[in-house]
Biopython code that builds the backbone (N, CA, C, O; Angstrom):
import numpy as np
from Bio.PDB.StructureBuilder import StructureBuilder

atoms = [
    (1, "UNK", "N", (0.687, -1.364, 0.532)),
    (1, "UNK", "CA", (0.062, 0.115, -0.214)),
    (1, "UNK", "C", (1.262, 0.922, -0.057)),
    (1, "UNK", "O", (1.573, 1.606, -1.031)),
    (2, "UNK", "N", (1.813, 0.962, 0.721)),
    (2, "UNK", "CA", (2.834, 2.870, 0.548)),
    (2, "UNK", "C", (3.941, 2.931, -0.462)),
    (2, "UNK", "O", (4.460, 3.998, -0.791)),
    (3, "UNK", "N", (4.349, 1.573, -1.028)),
    (3, "UNK", "CA", (5.000, 1.244, -2.015)),
    (3, "UNK", "C", (6.974, 1.815, -1.459)),
    (3, "UNK", "O", (7.847, 2.145, -2.262)),
    (4, "UNK", "N", (7.093, 1.764, -0.272)),
    (4, "UNK", "CA", (8.028, 2.868, 0.135)),
    (4, "UNK", "C", (9.171, 1.810, 0.209)),
    (4, "UNK", "O", (9.089, 0.592, 0.369)),
    (5, "UNK", "N", (10.253, 2.610, 0.050)),
    (5, "UNK", "CA", (11.383, 1.095, -0.195)),
    (5, "UNK", "C", (12.443, 1.192, 0.697)),
    (5, "UNK", "O", (13.620, 1.537, 0.586)),
    (6, "UNK", "N", (11.463, 0.649, 1.968)),
    (6, "UNK", "CA", (11.854, -0.444, 3.159)),
    (6, "UNK", "C", (10.521, -1.265, 3.462)),
    (6, "UNK", "O", (9.315, -1.056, 3.332)),
    (7, "UNK", "N", (11.118, -2.031, 3.806)),
    (7, "UNK", "CA", (10.355, -3.331, 4.051)),
    (7, "UNK", "C", (9.212, -2.785, 4.973)),
    (7, "UNK", "O", (9.602, -1.840, 5.658)),
    (8, "UNK", "N", (7.748, -3.175, 5.193)),
    (8, "UNK", "CA", (6.918, -2.681, 6.193)),
    (8, "UNK", "C", (6.112, -3.854, 6.568)),
    (8, "UNK", "O", (6.400, -5.016, 6.281)),
    (9, "UNK", "N", (5.137, -3.484, 7.194)),
    (9, "UNK", "CA", (4.121, -4.528, 7.560)),
    (9, "UNK", "C", (2.674, -5.206, 6.714)),
    (9, "UNK", "O", (1.901, -6.138, 6.934)),
    (10, "UNK", "N", (2.876, -3.813, 5.301)),
    (10, "UNK", "CA", (1.776, -4.724, 3.989)),
    (10, "UNK", "C", (3.109, -5.252, 2.949)),
    (10, "UNK", "O", (2.884, -5.171, 1.742)),
    (11, "UNK", "N", (3.864, -5.547, 3.190)),
    (11, "UNK", "CA", (4.888, -6.513, 2.857)),
    (11, "UNK", "C", (4.545, -7.796, 2.850)),
    (11, "UNK", "O", (3.811, -8.012, 3.814)),
    (12, "UNK", "N", (4.745, -8.811, 2.171)),
    (12, "UNK", "CA", (4.660, -10.314, 2.560)),
    (12, "UNK", "C", (5.704, -10.704, 1.510)),
    (12, "UNK", "O", (5.941, -9.904, 0.606)),
    (13, "UNK", "N", (6.537, -12.232, 1.583)),
    (13, "UNK", "CA", (7.001, -12.983, 0.832)),
    (13, "UNK", "C", (6.256, -14.239, 0.891)),
    (13, "UNK", "O", (5.828, -14.732, 1.935)),
    (14, "UNK", "N", (6.123, -14.729, -0.273)),
    (14, "UNK", "CA", (5.840, -16.306, -0.093)),
    (14, "UNK", "C", (6.927, -17.250, -0.702)),
    (14, "UNK", "O", (7.615, -16.875, -1.652)),
    (15, "UNK", "N", (7.075, -18.551, -0.102)),
    (15, "UNK", "CA", (7.848, -18.936, -0.870)),
    (15, "UNK", "C", (7.807, -20.634, -1.130)),
    (15, "UNK", "O", (8.284, -21.434, -0.324)),
    (16, "UNK", "N", (7.403, -20.869, -1.909)),
    (16, "UNK", "CA", (6.698, -22.666, -2.627)),
    (16, "UNK", "C", (7.383, -22.929, -3.140)),
    (16, "UNK", "O", (7.718, -22.298, -4.143)),
    (17, "UNK", "N", (8.004, -24.060, -2.715)),
    (17, "UNK", "CA", (8.643, -25.406, -2.412)),
    (17, "UNK", "C", (7.656, -26.457, -3.294)),
    (17, "UNK", "O", (6.433, -26.319, -3.243)),
    (18, "UNK", "N", (8.176, -27.339, -3.967)),
    (18, "UNK", "CA", (7.564, -28.188, -4.405)),
    (18, "UNK", "C", (8.169, -29.842, -3.797)),
    (18, "UNK", "O", (7.894, -30.906, -4.351)),
    (19, "UNK", "N", (9.190, -29.669, -2.317)),
    (19, "UNK", "CA", (9.571, -30.430, -2.120)),
    (19, "UNK", "C", (10.135, -31.288, -2.478)),
    (19, "UNK", "O", (10.113, -31.307, -3.709)),
    (20, "UNK", "N", (11.033, -32.602, -1.793)),
    (20, "UNK", "CA", (11.515, -33.585, -3.087)),
    (20, "UNK", "C", (11.264, -34.801, -3.554)),
    (20, "UNK", "O", (11.984, -35.798, -3.500)),
    (21, "UNK", "N", (10.004, -34.646, -4.104)),
    (21, "UNK", "CA", (9.016, -35.999, -4.963)),
    (21, "UNK", "C", (9.824, -37.347, -4.174)),
    (21, "UNK", "O", (10.114, -38.345, -4.834)),
    (22, "UNK", "N", (10.095, -37.263, -2.928)),
    (22, "UNK", "CA", (10.289, -38.885, -2.103)),
    (22, "UNK", "C", (10.202, -38.694, -0.670)),
    (22, "UNK", "O", (10.099, -39.772, -0.085)),
    (23, "UNK", "N", (10.215, -37.197, 0.452)),
    (23, "UNK", "CA", (10.325, -38.107, 1.867)),
    (23, "UNK", "C", (9.690, -36.917, 2.295)),
    (23, "UNK", "O", (8.996, -37.003, 3.307)),
    (24, "UNK", "N", (9.853, -35.126, 1.362)),
    (24, "UNK", "CA", (9.144, -34.031, 1.980)),
    (24, "UNK", "C", (8.106, -33.562, 0.768)),
    (24, "UNK", "O", (8.574, -33.364, -0.353)),
    (25, "UNK", "N", (6.642, -33.383, 1.028)),
    (25, "UNK", "CA", (5.822, -32.770, 0.345)),
    (25, "UNK", "C", (5.894, -31.389, -0.119)),
    (25, "UNK", "O", (6.448, -30.562, 0.605)),
    (26, "UNK", "N", (5.444, -31.075, -1.137)),
    (26, "UNK", "CA", (4.862, -29.494, -1.071)),
    (26, "UNK", "C", (4.655, -29.194, -0.029)),
    (26, "UNK", "O", (4.379, -29.759, 1.029)),
    (27, "UNK", "N", (4.924, -27.450, -0.643)),
    (27, "UNK", "CA", (4.734, -26.334, 1.442)),
    (27, "UNK", "C", (5.285, -25.291, 0.586)),
    (27, "UNK", "O", (6.032, -25.225, -0.390)),
    (28, "UNK", "N", (4.484, -24.338, 1.491)),
    (28, "UNK", "CA", (4.579, -22.966, 1.294)),
    (28, "UNK", "C", (5.124, -21.925, 2.668)),
    (28, "UNK", "O", (4.315, -21.803, 3.587)),
    (29, "UNK", "N", (6.496, -21.184, 2.791)),
    (29, "UNK", "CA", (6.250, -20.514, 3.955)),
    (29, "UNK", "C", (5.677, -18.948, 3.514)),
    (29, "UNK", "O", (6.108, -18.543, 2.434)),
    (30, "UNK", "N", (4.931, -18.220, 4.111)),
    (30, "UNK", "CA", (4.945, -17.021, 4.593)),
    (30, "UNK", "C", (5.704, -16.363, 5.172)),
    (30, "UNK", "O", (6.267, -16.968, 6.084)),
    (31, "UNK", "N", (6.113, -14.872, 4.983)),
    (31, "UNK", "CA", (7.230, -13.474, 6.017)),
    (31, "UNK", "C", (6.347, -12.694, 5.401)),
    (31, "UNK", "O", (5.457, -12.832, 4.562)),
    (32, "UNK", "N", (7.027, -11.458, 6.310)),
    (32, "UNK", "CA", (5.699, -10.301, 6.392)),
    (32, "UNK", "C", (7.447, -9.096, 6.849)),
    (32, "UNK", "O", (8.589, -9.321, 7.252)),
    (33, "UNK", "N", (6.536, -7.737, 6.404)),
    (33, "UNK", "CA", (7.901, -7.244, 6.803)),
    (33, "UNK", "C", (7.614, -6.797, 8.036)),
    (33, "UNK", "O", (6.859, -7.522, 8.684)),
    (34, "UNK", "N", (7.970, -5.885, 8.510)),
    (34, "UNK", "CA", (8.091, -5.526, 10.437)),
    (34, "UNK", "C", (7.941, -3.890, 9.988)),
    (34, "UNK", "O", (7.714, -3.373, 8.894)),
    (35, "UNK", "N", (8.132, -3.417, 11.107)),
    (35, "UNK", "CA", (8.071, -1.687, 11.590)),
    (35, "UNK", "C", (9.729, -0.960, 10.923)),
    (35, "UNK", "O", (9.924, 0.026, 10.212)),
    (36, "UNK", "N", (10.637, -1.904, 11.499)),
    (36, "UNK", "CA", (11.463, -1.904, 11.196)),
    (36, "UNK", "C", (12.546, -2.053, 10.131)),
    (36, "UNK", "O", (13.761, -1.861, 10.087)),
    (37, "UNK", "N", (11.519, -2.510, 9.221)),
    (37, "UNK", "CA", (12.332, -3.113, 7.686)),
    (37, "UNK", "C", (12.704, -4.279, 7.633)),
    (37, "UNK", "O", (13.520, -4.430, 6.724)),
    (38, "UNK", "N", (12.458, -5.309, 8.264)),
    (38, "UNK", "CA", (13.027, -6.111, 8.919)),
    (38, "UNK", "C", (11.919, -7.693, 7.744)),
    (38, "UNK", "O", (10.760, -7.443, 7.413)),
    (39, "UNK", "N", (12.328, -8.560, 7.494)),
    (39, "UNK", "CA", (11.043, -9.629, 7.420)),
    (39, "UNK", "C", (11.761, -10.632, 7.762)),
    (39, "UNK", "O", (12.920, -11.006, 7.582)),
    (40, "UNK", "N", (10.204, -11.243, 8.659)),
    (40, "UNK", "CA", (10.173, -12.234, 9.696)),
    (40, "UNK", "C", (9.209, -13.032, 9.202)),
    (40, "UNK", "O", (8.632, -12.696, 8.167)),
    (41, "UNK", "N", (8.789, -14.553, 10.053)),
    (41, "UNK", "CA", (7.911, -15.633, 9.147)),
    (41, "UNK", "C", (6.782, -14.809, 10.005)),
    (41, "UNK", "O", (6.969, -14.364, 11.137)),
    (42, "UNK", "N", (5.723, -14.708, 9.339)),
    (42, "UNK", "CA", (4.025, -13.955, 9.194)),
    (42, "UNK", "C", (3.350, -14.404, 10.586)),
    (42, "UNK", "O", (2.750, -15.476, 10.519)),
    (43, "UNK", "N", (3.350, -13.900, 11.561)),
    (43, "UNK", "CA", (2.433, -14.202, 12.406)),
    (43, "UNK", "C", (0.978, -14.855, 11.933)),
    (43, "UNK", "O", (0.651, -14.430, 10.825)),
    (44, "UNK", "N", (0.096, -15.725, 12.475)),
    (44, "UNK", "CA", (-0.766, -16.264, 12.521)),
    (44, "UNK", "C", (-0.923, -17.721, 11.222)),
    (44, "UNK", "O", (-2.037, -18.238, 11.135)),
    (45, "UNK", "N", (0.368, -18.335, 10.197)),
    (45, "UNK", "CA", (0.479, -18.871, 9.678)),
    (45, "UNK", "C", (-0.121, -18.365, 7.934)),
    (45, "UNK", "O", (0.031, -17.502, 7.069)),
    (46, "UNK", "N", (-0.856, -19.604, 8.246)),
    (46, "UNK", "CA", (-1.243, -19.146, 5.720)),
    (46, "UNK", "C", (-2.309, -20.044, 6.348)),
    (46, "UNK", "O", (-2.708, -20.370, 7.466)),
    (47, "UNK", "N", (-2.601, -20.310, 4.872)),
    (47, "UNK", "CA", (-3.492, -21.030, 3.695)),
    (47, "UNK", "C", (-3.347, -21.202, 2.431)),
    (47, "UNK", "O", (-4.276, -21.467, 1.668)),
    (48, "UNK", "N", (-2.028, -21.047, 2.069)),
    (48, "UNK", "CA", (-2.039, -21.356, 0.926)),
    (48, "UNK", "C", (-1.896, -23.006, 0.996)),
    (48, "UNK", "O", (-1.434, -23.801, 1.815)),
    (49, "UNK", "N", (-2.748, -23.129, -0.722)),
    (49, "UNK", "CA", (-2.068, -24.293, -0.798)),
    (49, "UNK", "C", (-1.590, -24.607, -1.948)),
    (49, "UNK", "O", (-1.898, -24.018, -2.984)),
    (50, "UNK", "N", (-0.609, -25.783, -1.862)),
    (50, "UNK", "CA", (0.551, -25.992, -3.223)),
    (50, "UNK", "C", (0.837, -27.433, -3.062)),
    (50, "UNK", "O", (0.977, -28.117, -2.047)),
    (51, "UNK", "N", (0.896, -27.753, -4.457)),
    (51, "UNK", "CA", (0.567, -29.171, -5.445)),
    (51, "UNK", "C", (1.867, -28.579, -6.257)),
    (51, "UNK", "O", (2.332, -27.460, -6.475)),
    (52, "UNK", "N", (2.290, -30.293, -6.672)),
    (52, "UNK", "CA", (3.835, -30.362, -7.144)),
    (52, "UNK", "C", (3.398, -31.644, -7.981)),
    (52, "UNK", "O", (2.567, -32.446, -7.554)),
    (53, "UNK", "N", (4.141, -31.781, -9.420)),
    (53, "UNK", "CA", (4.054, -32.427, -10.312)),
    (53, "UNK", "C", (5.254, -32.822, -10.713)),
    (53, "UNK", "O", (5.911, -31.811, -10.963)),
    (54, "UNK", "N", (6.026, -34.034, -10.948)),
    (54, "UNK", "CA", (7.375, -34.210, -11.513)),
    (54, "UNK", "C", (7.406, -34.007, -13.054)),
    (54, "UNK", "O", (6.294, -34.086, -13.576)),
    (55, "UNK", "N", (8.161, -33.829, -13.657)),
    (55, "UNK", "CA", (7.667, -33.661, -14.979)),
    (55, "UNK", "C", (9.249, -34.504, -15.786)),
    (55, "UNK", "O", (10.226, -34.355, -15.053)),
    (56, "UNK", "N", (9.423, -34.945, -16.516)),
    (56, "UNK", "CA", (10.406, -35.299, -17.289)),
    (56, "UNK", "C", (11.762, -34.378, -17.287)),
    (56, "UNK", "O", (12.923, -34.765, -17.155)),
    (57, "UNK", "N", (11.190, -32.825, -17.503)),
    (57, "UNK", "CA", (12.357, -32.137, -17.118)),
    (57, "UNK", "C", (12.672, -31.323, -16.069)),
    (57, "UNK", "O", (13.595, -30.538, -15.851)),
    (58, "UNK", "N", (11.433, -31.779, -15.298)),
    (58, "UNK", "CA", (12.038, -30.915, -14.336)),
    (58, "UNK", "C", (10.488, -31.010, -12.633)),
    (58, "UNK", "O", (10.478, -31.680, -11.601)),
    (59, "UNK", "N", (9.798, -30.295, -13.031)),
    (59, "UNK", "CA", (8.320, -30.324, -11.623)),
    (59, "UNK", "C", (7.311, -28.853, -12.646)),
    (59, "UNK", "O", (7.692, -28.007, -13.454)),
    (60, "UNK", "N", (6.052, -29.166, -12.090)),
    (60, "UNK", "CA", (4.839, -28.547, -12.424)),
    (60, "UNK", "C", (4.475, -27.642, -11.572)),
    (60, "UNK", "O", (3.423, -28.281, -11.547)),
    (61, "UNK", "N", (4.308, -26.828, -10.882)),
    (61, "UNK", "CA", (4.200, -26.046, -9.059)),
    (61, "UNK", "C", (2.977, -24.986, -9.367)),
    (61, "UNK", "O", (3.055, -24.161, -10.277)),
    (62, "UNK", "N", (1.729, -25.123, -8.412)),
    (62, "UNK", "CA", (0.592, -24.622, -8.819)),
    (62, "UNK", "C", (0.372, -24.868, -7.275)),
    (62, "UNK", "O", (0.377, -25.896, -6.598)),
    (63, "UNK", "N", (0.052, -22.700, -6.785)),
    (63, "UNK", "CA", (-0.435, -22.835, -5.691)),
    (63, "UNK", "C", (-1.787, -21.913, -5.700)),
    (63, "UNK", "O", (-1.930, -21.220, -6.707)),
    (64, "UNK", "N", (-2.601, -21.844, -4.883)),
    (64, "UNK", "CA", (-3.517, -21.259, -4.565)),
    (64, "UNK", "C", (-3.678, -20.760, -2.805)),
    (64, "UNK", "O", (-3.696, -21.331, -1.714)),
    (65, "UNK", "N", (-3.799, -18.985, -3.464)),
    (65, "UNK", "CA", (-2.376, -18.530, -2.205)),
    (65, "UNK", "C", (-4.548, -17.299, -1.707)),
    (65, "UNK", "O", (-5.333, -16.722, -2.459)),
    (66, "UNK", "N", (-4.546, -17.411, -0.928)),
    (66, "UNK", "CA", (-5.825, -16.510, -0.239)),
    (66, "UNK", "C", (-5.297, -15.319, 0.160)),
    (66, "UNK", "O", (-4.335, -15.297, 0.927)),
    (67, "UNK", "N", (-5.968, -14.000, -0.398)),
    (67, "UNK", "CA", (-6.245, -13.172, -0.699)),
    (67, "UNK", "C", (-5.950, -12.703, 0.725)),
    (67, "UNK", "O", (-4.922, -12.026, 0.753)),
    (68, "UNK", "N", (-6.483, -12.841, 1.809)),
    (68, "UNK", "CA", (-6.417, -12.679, 3.084)),
    (68, "UNK", "C", (-5.061, -13.331, 4.125)),
    (68, "UNK", "O", (-4.846, -13.042, 5.302)),
    (69, "UNK", "N", (-4.272, -14.294, 3.228)),
    (69, "UNK", "CA", (-3.352, -14.107, 3.958)),
    (69, "UNK", "C", (-2.036, -13.668, 3.218)),
    (69, "UNK", "O", (-1.018, -14.349, 3.097)),
    (70, "UNK", "N", (-2.305, -12.120, 2.645)),
    (70, "UNK", "CA", (-1.826, -10.716, 2.392)),
    (70, "UNK", "C", (-2.644, -9.812, 2.754)),
    (70, "UNK", "O", (-2.795, -8.780, 2.101)),
    (71, "UNK", "N", (-3.475, -10.150, 4.170)),
    (71, "UNK", "CA", (-4.095, -8.785, 4.947)),
    (71, "UNK", "C", (-5.045, -8.358, 3.416)),
    (71, "UNK", "O", (-5.814, -7.488, 3.826)),
    (72, "UNK", "N", (-5.249, -8.502, 2.349)),
    (72, "UNK", "CA", (-5.837, -7.661, 1.517)),
    (72, "UNK", "C", (-7.343, -8.254, 0.975)),
    (72, "UNK", "O", (-7.814, -9.353, 1.269)),
    (73, "UNK", "N", (-7.753, -7.571, 0.399)),
    (73, "UNK", "CA", (-9.262, -7.903, -0.282)),
    (73, "UNK", "C", (-8.701, -7.871, -2.402)),
    (73, "UNK", "O", (-7.841, -7.141, -2.897)),
    (74, "UNK", "N", (-9.392, -8.700, -2.983)),
    (74, "UNK", "CA", (-9.193, -7.447, -4.310)),
    (74, "UNK", "C", (-10.130, -6.850, -4.596)),
    (74, "UNK", "O", (-10.962, -6.546, -3.741)),
    (75, "UNK", "N", (-10.272, -6.472, -6.036)),
    (75, "UNK", "CA", (-10.795, -4.805, -6.292)),
    (75, "UNK", "C", (-10.526, -4.796, -7.547)),
    (75, "UNK", "O", (-9.642, -5.505, -8.028)),
    (76, "UNK", "N", (-11.017, -4.255, -8.008)),
    (76, "UNK", "CA", (-11.289, -3.631, -9.354)),
    (76, "UNK", "C", (-10.001, -2.443, -9.364)),
    (76, "UNK", "O", (-10.281, -1.308, -8.978)),
    (77, "UNK", "N", (-8.761, -2.720, -9.766)),
    (77, "UNK", "CA", (-8.223, -1.416, -9.735)),
    (77, "UNK", "C", (-7.121, -1.254, -8.664)),
    (77, "UNK", "O", (-6.359, -0.289, -8.608)),
    (78, "UNK", "N", (-7.124, -2.078, -8.006)),
    (78, "UNK", "CA", (-6.031, -2.661, -6.938)),
    (78, "UNK", "C", (-4.378, -2.726, -7.497)),
    (78, "UNK", "O", (-3.765, -3.249, -8.428)),
    (79, "UNK", "N", (-4.092, -1.890, -6.366)),
    (79, "UNK", "CA", (-2.455, -1.769, -7.854)),
    (79, "UNK", "C", (-1.822, -2.679, -6.600)),
    (79, "UNK", "O", (-2.310, -2.434, -5.496)),
    (80, "UNK", "N", (-0.755, -3.731, -6.668)),
    (80, "UNK", "CA", (-0.089, -4.064, -5.616)),
    (80, "UNK", "C", (1.121, -4.353, -6.453)),
    (80, "UNK", "O", (1.070, -4.709, -7.630)),
    (81, "UNK", "N", (2.456, -4.132, -5.597)),
    (81, "UNK", "CA", (4.099, -3.635, -5.811)),
    (81, "UNK", "C", (3.759, -6.066, -6.176)),
    (81, "UNK", "O", (3.019, -6.728, -5.447)),
    (82, "UNK", "N", (4.642, -6.735, -7.525)),
    (82, "UNK", "CA", (4.849, -7.766, -7.274)),
    (82, "UNK", "C", (6.232, -7.516, -7.896)),
    (82, "UNK", "O", (6.738, -6.650, -8.610)),
    (83, "UNK", "N", (6.804, -9.219, -7.018)),
    (83, "UNK", "CA", (8.085, -9.314, -7.680)),
    (83, "UNK", "C", (8.256, -11.421, -8.132)),
    (83, "UNK", "O", (8.486, -12.021, -7.082)),
    (84, "UNK", "N", (8.196, -12.169, -9.081)),
    (84, "UNK", "CA", (7.916, -13.124, -9.420)),
    (84, "UNK", "C", (9.200, -13.579, -9.277)),
    (84, "UNK", "O", (9.941, -12.858, -9.945)),
    (85, "UNK", "N", (9.739, -14.356, -8.769)),
    (85, "UNK", "CA", (10.662, -15.028, -8.169)),
    (85, "UNK", "C", (11.362, -16.260, -8.181)),
    (85, "UNK", "O", (11.146, -16.619, -7.024)),
    (86, "UNK", "N", (12.331, -17.523, -8.893)),
    (86, "UNK", "CA", (12.292, -18.478, -8.696)),
    (86, "UNK", "C", (13.479, -18.989, -8.529)),
    (86, "UNK", "O", (14.196, -18.739, -9.498)),
    (87, "UNK", "N", (14.089, -19.710, -7.565)),
    (87, "UNK", "CA", (15.496, -19.724, -7.135)),
    (87, "UNK", "C", (15.461, -21.038, -6.534)),
    (87, "UNK", "O", (14.422, -21.457, -6.023)),
    (88, "UNK", "N", (16.584, -21.752, -6.560)),
    (88, "UNK", "CA", (16.571, -22.934, -6.288)),
    (88, "UNK", "C", (18.024, -23.158, -5.450)),
    (88, "UNK", "O", (18.994, -22.412, -5.315)),
    (89, "UNK", "N", (17.648, -24.955, -4.788)),
    (89, "UNK", "CA", (19.212, -25.120, -4.328)),
    (89, "UNK", "C", (19.156, -26.428, -4.386)),
    (89, "UNK", "O", (17.931, -26.539, -4.339)),
    (90, "UNK", "N", (19.536, -27.473, -4.451)),
    (90, "UNK", "CA", (19.505, -28.424, -5.256)),
    (90, "UNK", "C", (20.812, -29.637, -4.329)),
    (90, "UNK", "O", (21.135, -30.795, -4.593)),
    (91, "UNK", "N", (21.149, -28.933, -3.507)),
    (91, "UNK", "CA", (22.138, -29.829, -2.769)),
    (91, "UNK", "C", (21.710, -29.617, -1.601)),
    (91, "UNK", "O", (21.626, -28.542, -1.005)),
    (92, "UNK", "N", (21.331, -31.032, -1.140)),
    (92, "UNK", "CA", (20.883, -31.392, 0.476)),
    (92, "UNK", "C", (21.602, -30.927, 0.906)),
    (92, "UNK", "O", (22.687, -30.525, 0.485)),
    (93, "UNK", "N", (21.058, -30.883, 1.995)),
    (93, "UNK", "CA", (21.561, -30.484, 3.849)),
    (93, "UNK", "C", (22.119, -29.551, 3.078)),
    (93, "UNK", "O", (23.266, -29.907, 2.810)),
    (94, "UNK", "N", (21.775, -28.231, 2.454)),
    (94, "UNK", "CA", (22.351, -26.796, 3.014)),
    (94, "UNK", "C", (21.267, -26.175, 2.622)),
    (94, "UNK", "O", (20.452, -26.817, 1.959)),
    (95, "UNK", "N", (20.948, -24.426, 3.025)),
    (95, "UNK", "CA", (20.061, -23.940, 2.608)),
    (95, "UNK", "C", (20.759, -22.468, 1.957)),
    (95, "UNK", "O", (20.932, -21.366, 2.478)),
    (96, "UNK", "N", (21.040, -22.953, 0.695)),
    (96, "UNK", "CA", (22.249, -21.931, 0.041)),
    (96, "UNK", "C", (21.398, -21.754, -1.042)),
    (96, "UNK", "O", (20.706, -22.762, -1.179)),
    (97, "UNK", "N", (21.180, -20.985, -1.785)),
    (97, "UNK", "CA", (20.053, -20.157, -3.073)),
    (97, "UNK", "C", (21.132, -20.284, -4.010)),
    (97, "UNK", "O", (21.976, -19.389, -3.980)),
    (98, "UNK", "N", (21.310, -21.457, -5.048)),
    (98, "UNK", "CA", (21.896, -21.401, -6.380)),
    (98, "UNK", "C", (21.585, -21.151, -7.572)),
    (98, "UNK", "O", (22.509, -21.195, -8.384)),
    (99, "UNK", "N", (20.324, -20.840, -8.027)),
    (99, "UNK", "CA", (20.244, -20.161, -8.735)),
    (99, "UNK", "C", (18.909, -19.068, -8.248)),
    (99, "UNK", "O", (18.131, -19.436, -7.368)),
    (100, "UNK", "N", (18.789, -18.008, -8.775)),
    (100, "UNK", "CA", (17.664, -16.854, -8.996)),
    (100, "UNK", "C", (17.369, -16.764, -10.151)),
    (100, "UNK", "O", (18.184, -17.101, -11.010)),
    (101, "UNK", "N", (15.943, -16.215, -10.531)),
    (101, "UNK", "CA", (15.362, -16.028, -11.746)),
    (101, "UNK", "C", (14.023, -15.027, -11.439)),
    (101, "UNK", "O", (13.116, -15.474, -10.737)),
    (102, "UNK", "N", (13.956, -13.896, -11.897)),
    (102, "UNK", "CA", (13.315, -12.857, -11.433)),
    (102, "UNK", "C", (12.728, -12.204, -12.766)),
    (102, "UNK", "O", (13.389, -12.104, -13.799)),
    (103, "UNK", "N", (11.101, -11.672, -12.590)),
    (103, "UNK", "CA", (10.824, -11.196, -13.635)),
    (103, "UNK", "C", (11.237, -9.513, -13.451)),
    (103, "UNK", "O", (11.184, -8.711, -14.384)),
    (104, "UNK", "N", (11.481, -9.312, -12.632)),
    (104, "UNK", "CA", (12.145, -7.727, -12.446)),
    (104, "UNK", "C", (13.845, -8.071, -11.931)),
    (104, "UNK", "O", (14.187, -8.384, -10.791)),
    (105, "UNK", "N", (14.453, -7.958, -12.746)),
    (105, "UNK", "CA", (16.204, -8.150, -13.118)),
    (105, "UNK", "C", (16.816, -7.678, -11.968)),
    (105, "UNK", "O", (17.667, -8.335, -11.368)),
    (106, "UNK", "N", (16.270, -6.097, -11.472)),
    (106, "UNK", "CA", (17.613, -5.035, -10.818)),
    (106, "UNK", "C", (16.456, -5.578, -8.710)),
    (106, "UNK", "O", (16.950, -5.088, -7.695)),
    (107, "UNK", "N", (15.453, -6.278, -8.589)),
    (107, "UNK", "CA", (14.895, -6.019, -7.787)),
    (107, "UNK", "C", (16.141, -6.310, -6.604)),
    (107, "UNK", "O", (17.295, -6.708, -6.764)),
    (108, "UNK", "N", (15.233, -5.857, -5.103)),
    (108, "UNK", "CA", (16.171, -6.374, -3.912)),
    (108, "UNK", "C", (14.611, -6.809, -3.267)),
    (108, "UNK", "O", (13.510, -6.457, -3.690)),
    (109, "UNK", "N", (14.874, -7.535, -2.308)),
    (109, "UNK", "CA", (14.153, -8.473, -1.809)),
    (109, "UNK", "C", (13.035, -7.075, -0.370)),
    (109, "UNK", "O", (11.889, -6.902, 0.045)),
    (110, "UNK", "N", (14.673, -6.389, -0.178)),
    (110, "UNK", "CA", (14.046, -5.336, 1.374)),
    (110, "UNK", "C", (14.147, -3.871, 0.650)),
    (110, "UNK", "O", (14.765, -2.908, 1.103)),
    (111, "UNK", "N", (13.244, -3.922, -0.842)),
    (111, "UNK", "CA", (13.432, -2.880, -1.779)),
    (111, "UNK", "C", (12.180, -2.276, -2.036)),
    (111, "UNK", "O", (12.352, -1.106, -1.694)),
    (112, "UNK", "N", (10.966, -2.407, -2.459)),
    (112, "UNK", "CA", (9.400, -2.601, -2.955)),
    (112, "UNK", "C", (9.552, -1.405, -3.919)),
    (112, "UNK", "O", (8.930, -1.602, -4.963)),
    (113, "UNK", "N", (10.085, -0.431, -3.881)),
    (113, "UNK", "CA", (10.017, -0.021, -5.219)),
    (113, "UNK", "C", (11.016, -0.626, -5.876)),
    (113, "UNK", "O", (11.635, 0.258, -6.468)),
    (114, "UNK", "N", (11.423, -1.520, -6.048)),
    (114, "UNK", "CA", (12.042, -1.926, -6.792)),
    (114, "UNK", "C", (11.728, -3.669, -7.865)),
    (114, "UNK", "O", (12.306, -4.375, -8.691)),
    (115, "UNK", "N", (10.443, -3.599, -7.100)),
    (115, "UNK", "CA", (9.208, -4.926, -7.681)),
    (115, "UNK", "C", (8.484, -4.122, -8.962)),
    (115, "UNK", "O", (8.511, -2.914, -9.200)),
    (116, "UNK", "N", (7.896, -5.085, -9.624)),
    (116, "UNK", "CA", (6.828, -4.460, -10.663)),
    (116, "UNK", "C", (5.711, -4.468, -9.914)),
    (116, "UNK", "O", (5.435, -4.678, -8.734)),
    (117, "UNK", "N", (5.038, -4.134, -11.078)),
    (117, "UNK", "CA", (3.490, -3.856, -10.085)),
    (117, "UNK", "C", (2.252, -4.626, -10.679)),
    (117, "UNK", "O", (2.516, -5.061, -11.800)),
    (118, "UNK", "N", (1.081, -4.895, -10.287)),
    (118, "UNK", "CA", (0.000, -5.834, -10.286)),
    (118, "UNK", "C", (-1.061, -5.092, -10.921)),
    (118, "UNK", "O", (-1.954, -5.253, -10.089)),
    (119, "UNK", "N", (-1.542, -4.417, -11.798)),
    (119, "UNK", "CA", (-3.153, -3.982, -11.189)),
    (119, "UNK", "C", (-4.435, -4.907, -11.713)),
    (119, "UNK", "O", (-4.773, -5.153, -12.871)),
    (120, "UNK", "N", (-4.978, -5.296, -10.564)),
    (120, "UNK", "CA", (-6.275, -6.395, -11.277)),
    (120, "UNK", "C", (-7.099, -5.467, -12.045)),
    (120, "UNK", "O", (-6.946, -4.246, -12.027)),
    (121, "UNK", "N", (-8.075, -6.166, -12.796)),
    (121, "UNK", "CA", (-9.013, -6.123, -13.405)),
    (121, "UNK", "C", (-10.268, -6.175, -13.783)),
    (121, "UNK", "O", (-10.573, -5.920, -14.949)),
]
sb = StructureBuilder()
sb.init_structure("model")
sb.init_model(0)
sb.init_chain("A")
sb.init_seg("    ")
for serial, (resi, resn, name, xyz) in enumerate(atoms, 1):
    if name == "N":
        sb.init_residue(resn, " ", resi, " ")
    sb.init_atom(name, np.array(xyz, "f"), 0.0, 1.0, " ", f" {name:<3s}", serial, name[0])
structure = sb.get_structure()
């Protein structure tokens, strides 16, 4: 709502994972900006549904994200900041981002002014 240069409580990050197709299933994680500009686990959990299907060349991932998980109601003309990013880590036992692709190549996680915009019609 504020489109400011720092994170605030109206900024969210949703992380979607296909799992490993063996011992861990698809999952979603929800983070929220804070008044001090940090980003932490969002309070209250989430209601995101994630499904993933392995393919011959990777996987297909689908997610249903309730508007309530973003603390907003959709309406015609609503404009929100948005950055769609894909990152990957294929090294078991590590939490190191190995690949990052974004539709906003100059985006910075903590600076919403570097994100794109989405306007509902």
